[in-house]
C-alpha angles and dihedrals in degrees: 000000000000090000090059092047093051092044090050092050091050093049093048090051094048094047091046090052090046094053095042096046096248100119091116090058090049091051092049092047091051092054094043096049093041087062091044091051092054091048091049091050090053091048092049091047090057093049091046092051091051098048097038088050090053088048090053092049090050090049093051090047091054095246094121091048090053091049089049092052091049090053095055095091089050090050090049088052094051099034106039092158094057109089118241093242097046117119092226089075092062092051091046091052093047090050092050093049091051091048093049090053090048094245098140093166093052095048096056098076091047090048092052091048091048091054090047092052092046089053089052089051090055089047091054090049091054097242112173114262092022102059115083115221109264089358130110101331092114089068096058095098089066086075096022099138119192127354089253091055091050090051090049091051090048087058089049090054090054090052090047092052091049089049090054093048093048092047090050090053092047092248103111092156093206095317108116124204111260094017113153139156132218116269123239090256091052092050091047092050092049092050092048092046094051096044095039121153113249124199095180115029094202096175094054093046090053092047092049091048092049094051096048106264113171090214110028094170092054087093093067100085096043089047092052092049094046095047091045089059094043091049092047090050090049093050092048091051092048093051092045090052093050090045093054091047091053092045095249 
């Protein structure tokens, strides 16, 4: 969808310039900002190398592991349906630490792995769309949760079987093969990832330095305040969602 939006904006701009006699200005701007984009990429690559290198040093020194351990109670608070021994928790913690330090590039791999592990958790629980036929459903009780959750998943399995039977008979009735929705834990992680608290907004500091700011680090305090409020709002929404689900 975004590709269509960007393409539409470009076409509107080009046609407007064509009909108003400003094509020369558009051509000059394309060449100028193409050069600027390459320069910015080189600048960002240098900053990325610096901060990711520092992240690796911290990881090798055990600092990241200590931060991860300290975050486990917080993760239990926000992700009550993710078992304490599940690997997703480690990736979630690593992602949060990288976000807090402003290392957006370093947090992406951990975020992808966290989503992958959360999807595996749903597969083991037998959630429709995740569980493969005849696959790993027998393992779902390892992370079974409460009796109510097991009963709910039993109902899901019935729906999943009916979906398979209807699809086999060519009567899907609006249920498409492979359909699935994000779990509560996935939604909570995405909200937390987007709203994450940042102590050092590295990207913004680099951008401000590149474009001539006299005080590039002046963004730090406003960024901390803004991300504190966004993170608080995200946490409140996550807990309200879990509370409604549990009838609280």
